[in-house]
C-alpha positions in Angstrom: -154.1 -43.6 44.3 -151.8 -45.3 41.2 -149.6 -42.0 41.2 -149.0 -41.7 44.9 -148.0 -45.5 45.1 -145.7 -44.6 42.2 -143.7 -42.0 44.1 -143.6 -44.4 47.4 -142.2 -46.7 45.3 -139.5 -44.7 43.2 -138.7 -43.2 46.7 -137.7 -46.5 48.2 -135.4 -47.8 45.4 -133.4 -44.5 45.5 -133.1 -45.5 49.4 -132.0 -48.6 49.1 -129.2 -47.1 46.0 -128.0 -45.3 48.6 -127.1 -47.8 50.6 -125.5 -49.4 49.1 -123.5 -46.9 47.8 -122.5 -46.1 51.1 -121.6 -50.1 52.2 -119.9 -50.6 49.2 -117.3 -47.1 49.5 -117.1 -48.2 53.9 -117.7 -46.0 56.9 -115.2 -43.4 58.0 -114.4 -44.9 61.6 -114.8 -42.8 65.0 -111.6 -41.1 66.4 -108.1 -40.9 65.8 -105.8 -43.8 65.7 -102.0 -43.8 65.8 -99.7 -45.3 62.5 -96.2 -45.8 62.5 -93.6 -47.2 59.4 -91.4 -50.2 59.6 -87.9 -49.2 60.5 -84.6 -50.2 59.5 -81.7 -51.0 61.8 -79.2 -53.5 63.0 -79.9 -55.3 65.5 -79.1 -58.3 67.2 -80.9 -61.9 68.0 -80.4 -64.8 70.7 -80.7 -68.1 69.2 -81.4 -70.7 72.0 -80.1 -74.2 71.2 -81.3 -77.5 73.2 -78.5 -78.6 75.2 -76.5 -81.9 76.9 -74.4 -80.5 80.0 -71.0 -83.2 80.4 -68.5 -83.3 83.0 -65.1 -83.1 81.4 -64.4 -86.5 82.8 -67.1 -88.7 84.0 -65.9 -92.9 84.4 -66.8 -95.4 86.2 -64.9 -96.9 89.1 -64.9 -100.5 88.9 -63.4 -103.3 91.1 -60.0 -104.8 89.9 -60.1 -107.8 92.3 -62.4 -110.3 93.9 -63.5 -110.4 97.6 -65.6 -108.7 100.4 -65.7 -105.2 100.9 -64.5 -104.1 103.8 -64.3 -100.6 103.8 -65.9 -97.6 102.4 -64.3 -94.2 103.0 -66.3 -91.8 101.1 -70.1 -90.4 100.9 -72.2 -90.5 97.8 -72.3 -86.8 96.7 -68.8 -86.4 98.1 -66.2 -84.1 96.9 -62.7 -86.1 96.8 -59.1 -85.7 95.9 -57.2 -87.4 93.3 -55.3 -90.2 94.8 -57.8 -90.5 98.3 -59.1 -93.6 99.2 -62.6 -94.4 98.5 -62.6 -98.4 99.1 -61.1 -101.4 100.8 -61.6 -104.8 99.3 -60.5 -107.5 102.4 -56.9 -107.9 101.1 -55.7 -111.4 103.7 -55.6 -113.1 100.5 -53.9 -110.6 98.6 -51.5 -110.4 101.2 -51.1 -114.2 101.9 -50.1 -114.4 97.8 -47.9 -111.1 98.1 -45.5 -112.3 100.8 -45.7 -116.4 99.0 -44.3 -114.8 96.2 -42.1 -112.1 98.0 -40.4 -116.0 99.9 -40.0 -117.5 96.2 -38.1 -114.5 94.9 -35.5 -114.1 98.2 -35.0 -117.9 97.8 -34.5 -117.1 93.8 -32.0 -114.2 94.7 -29.7 -116.9 97.2 -29.7 -119.7 94.3 -28.7 -116.8 92.0 -25.4 -115.8 94.2 -24.4 -119.0 94.8 -24.8 -120.4 91.0 -22.9 -116.5 90.0 -19.8 -117.8 92.6 -19.7 -121.0 91.8 -19.4 -120.0 88.1 -16.8 -117.7 88.8 -14.6 -120.8 89.7 -15.4 -122.8 86.5 -17.9 -125.5 89.3 -20.9 -125.3 87.0 -21.1 -124.2 83.7 -22.7 -121.7 82.0 -26.2 -122.8 81.0 -26.7 -123.5 84.8 -25.8 -119.9 85.8 -28.4 -118.4 83.1 -31.2 -120.8 84.5 -30.7 -119.8 88.4 -31.0 -116.3 86.7 -34.2 -116.4 84.8 -35.8 -118.1 87.9 -35.0 -115.1 89.8 -36.1 -113.2 87.0 -39.4 -114.9 87.0 -39.5 -114.7 90.9 -39.2 -110.9 90.6 -41.8 -111.0 88.2 -44.1 -112.9 90.2 -43.4 -110.5 93.3 -44.8 -107.6 91.5 -47.9 -109.0 90.1 -48.3 -110.0 93.3 -48.1 -106.6 94.7 -49.9 -104.9 91.9 -52.9 -107.4 92.8 -52.6 -106.4 96.9 -52.4 -102.6 95.5 -55.7 -103.6 94.0 -57.7 -103.7 96.7 -57.5 -100.7 97.3 -59.6 -98.4 95.5 -58.6 -94.9 95.1 -59.7 -91.6 93.2 -57.6 -91.4 89.6 -59.0 -87.3 90.1 -60.6 -84.6 91.6 -64.1 -84.9 91.1 -67.9 -85.8 92.6 -68.6 -89.3 93.9 -72.4 -90.7 92.4 -74.5 -93.4 94.0 -73.0 -96.1 95.5 -73.9 -100.0 93.7 -72.3 -101.3 96.7 -72.8 -102.4 100.0 -70.4 -103.1 102.9 -69.6 -106.5 103.4 -70.9 -107.2 99.8 -69.1 -110.0 97.8 -67.0 -107.7 94.9 -66.6 -109.6 91.6 -63.6 -108.3 89.3 -65.3 -105.6 87.3 -68.5 -105.2 89.4 -69.6 -101.4 89.2 -69.2 -99.6 92.6 -70.1 -95.9 91.5 -69.2 -93.0 88.9 -66.6 -90.4 89.5 -67.4 -86.7 88.0 -64.8 -84.1 87.5 -67.0 -80.8 87.3 -64.7 -78.3 86.9 -65.3 -77.5 83.8 -68.3 -78.9 81.8 -68.9 -79.2 78.5 -72.4 -78.3 76.9 -73.5 -79.7 73.6 -75.9 -78.5 70.8 -77.2 -78.9 67.4 -77.2 -76.8 64.7 -78.0 -76.6 61.1 -76.1 -76.9 58.3 -76.8 -73.5 56.8 -75.8 -72.2 60.1 -72.6 -73.9 61.0 -71.7 -72.7 57.2 -72.5 -68.8 58.5 -70.2 -69.4 61.8 -67.3 -70.6 59.8 -67.8 -68.5 57.4 -67.7 -65.2 59.4 -65.0 -66.7 61.8 -62.2 -64.6 62.1 -58.5 -66.1 62.8 -58.4 -68.1 66.4 -61.6 -66.6 67.4 -64.1 -68.7 69.0 -68.0 -67.8 69.9 -68.7 -67.1 72.8 -72.0 -68.5 74.6 -74.3 -68.1 77.7 -76.0 -70.5 79.6 -79.8 -71.1 80.4 -80.3 -73.4 82.9 -83.4 -75.6 83.7 -85.1 -73.2 86.1 -84.7 -70.0 83.4 -81.8 -68.7 85.5 -78.6 -67.2 83.7 -75.1 -69.3 84.5 -72.9 -66.9 86.0 -70.2 -67.8 83.9 -69.8 -67.6 79.8 -68.8 -70.6 77.8 -66.3 -70.6 74.3 -67.3 -72.9 71.4 -64.0 -74.7 71.1 -65.0 -78.1 69.6 -67.2 -79.1 66.4 -67.6 -83.1 65.6 -66.5 -84.7 62.4 -69.9 -84.8 60.7 -73.3 -84.6 60.1 -76.2 -86.2 61.6 -77.9 -88.1 58.3 -81.3 -87.9 60.2 -81.0 -84.6 61.5 -79.1 -82.5 59.1 -77.5 -81.6 62.1 -74.0 -81.5 63.4 -72.8 -80.6 66.8 -70.9 -78.1 68.4 -69.2 -78.5 72.2 -69.3 -75.5 74.4 -66.4 -75.5 77.6 -67.7 -73.8 80.7 -66.0 -72.6 83.6 -67.6 -74.5 86.6 -66.4 -72.9 89.8 -69.0 -73.0 92.1 -69.8 -76.6 90.9 -73.1 -75.2 90.3 -73.3 -77.5 87.1 -73.7 -81.4 87.5 -73.2 -83.8 84.4 -76.5 -85.2 83.0 -78.1 -81.5 83.7 -80.0 -79.9 80.2 -80.4 -76.6 79.9 -80.1 -74.0 76.4 -77.1 -72.4 75.1 -77.7 -69.1 73.9 -76.3 -67.0 70.8 -76.4 -63.9 69.8 -76.5 -63.0 66.3 -76.0 -59.7 64.2 -79.2 -58.7 62.1 -78.4 -56.4 59.4 -80.2 -54.0 57.3 -83.6 -55.7 59.2 -87.0 -54.2 58.6 -88.7 -54.0 62.4 -92.4 -53.4 63.1 -93.7 -53.8 66.6 -96.0 -57.6 67.1 -98.6 -55.4 68.9 -98.9 -54.0 64.9 -99.8 -57.1 63.6 -103.1 -59.5 63.6 -103.1 -63.0 62.6 -105.8 -65.5 60.0 -105.3 -68.6 59.7 -102.1 -68.9 60.8 -100.7 -65.9 58.4 -99.7 -62.8 59.9 -101.3 -59.6 58.1 -101.2 -55.8 59.2 -103.2 -52.9 58.4 -101.8 -50.5 55.8 -102.8 -46.9 55.5 -103.2 -45.3 52.0 -103.1 -42.7 50.2 -106.9 -41.9 51.1 -106.4 -42.7 54.4 -108.1 -45.7 53.9 -107.1 -48.7 56.1 -106.3 -51.9 53.9 -105.2 -55.3 55.1 -101.8 -56.9 53.8 -100.1 -60.2 54.4 -96.7 -60.3 55.7 -93.9 -62.5 56.3 -91.7 -63.0 59.3 -88.2 -63.8 58.7 -87.2 -63.5 62.4 -89.1 -63.0 65.5 -87.5 -60.4 68.8 -88.6 -59.1 71.9 -91.8 -57.0 71.0 -90.3 -57.4 67.8 -90.8 -58.8 64.3 -88.1 -58.4 61.2 -90.1 -58.4 58.3 -89.1 -60.2 55.0 -91.7 -59.7 52.7 -95.1 -57.4 51.9 -93.9 -54.3 53.4 -91.5 -51.0 52.5 -89.9 -48.7 55.2 -92.2 -45.7 53.5 -95.5 -48.1 54.6 -97.7 -46.8 56.9 -99.3 -49.2 59.3 -101.8 -49.1 61.7 -100.4 -49.1 65.5 -103.2 -48.9 67.6 -107.3 -49.9 67.8 -106.7 -53.0 65.3 -109.6 -54.2 66.9 -112.1 -51.3 66.0 -111.4 -51.1 62.2 -112.1 -53.2 59.2 -110.5 -53.0 55.7 -112.0 -50.5 53.6 -112.4 -48.2 56.4 -111.6 -44.6 56.6 -109.3 -43.6 59.4 -108.0 -39.9 60.4 -104.6 -40.6 62.3 -101.6 -39.5 64.0 -98.3 -40.2 62.8 -95.6 -41.9 65.6 -91.5 -42.4 64.7 -91.0 -45.4 64.4 -87.9 -44.9 66.8 -90.1 -43.4 69.4 -92.5 -46.4 68.7 -89.7 -49.0 69.6 -88.5 -47.6 72.5 -91.9 -47.0 74.0 -93.5 -50.5 72.7 -95.1 -51.5 76.2 -97.8 -48.4 76.0 -99.1 -49.8 73.2 -100.4 -53.2 74.2 -103.4 -53.8 73.3 
C-alpha cells in the first residue's frame, strides 16, 4: 500500500512540473498572422491651427452731428458702394446755420471790396483795408465750417462693404458720436492663427527669397474653403504668456462667404523627411503608452513600447522604439500575448500602406 502511494505521489509531482514548464515557455497561437515592417518614407503632414477671421476693413459708423434721424436708406446685411447714402439726420438747423454764414460772407465780401476802392483812392488807411480783408476771410472760414456741419447730416459709406446691425431707429434723437452701425469690407479676409516659437523658426529658416507660405482654410462646418490664402504678415512680438506668435493669412473672398468674426482652422502642409512609418492598427495602448508586438528570431511575440512623433491618417511616425527591419504584428493583436509563438506571413510595408483599411479590426 505504501509503495502504491509513493508511485502516485511521484507521478503527480512529474505532472505538475511538466505543466509549469509548459506555462513558462508559452503556447503556440493558432492560425497564421500577418506581419510587416516599418518603412522609411518622405511624406507630408497637414497641421491645423485654430483661427480668427477678420474683414480687411471693419469700422464703426458713428454720427458726427446731433439731431433726429430723418431717413434710413439701406437695410441690415445689405451690400453698399463707396459714397452711397446710408442715413440722414434732419438738416434744418444746419441748413439755417449755413445760410446765415453764407449771408455773413457775402456782406464781408462787399465791405472788403468797398474798402479796397477807398484804399486805392487813399481815403482810408491800409490798416482799415487789412481789417476788412480779415473779416472777409473769417466769414469765408465760418461758411466752410457751416457747410461741413451740414454735410455731416448725410452719412455715407466710406468704402464698399456690408452693413451690420442697426443701433439706431428712424426718428430717434442722435447725439454726436452715437454708434449707428458697422461696415465690413469682405472682399478679402485676414485670417489670424498662432504658432509656437519652434514652428516660427522652422518657417523663417526654410523660407526662400520672396516666397510665402500657402495655406488652406477649413470652415466651422468642416468644409474646405474654395480659395487658398497667403501668409503675408507676422506679428512683431511673441506672447509672453503662451509663447506663440500670430501669423496673418490673406484669403480672397469673391463670393462673400466669409464674414467678419467667423472662426475656422488654418491648414498648413509640412514636409516630413525620412519618417519611420507604421500602421496605426498595429499598435495598442497600455496606460496611455503606445506599444507594438515585435516578432523575434524565434517567432515569439514581444511587446515593445514606442514613441510617436507625428500622427498621420492611418499611420504613425515613430521616433523611438523601432528599427526599419523589425517585424511587427499587423493583425490579430487581441488573439496573442507576449511570449506566444506564432506562424506568420510577411506583407510588404508598401502594400500594407496602400491597403490600410483592409487591416482595421
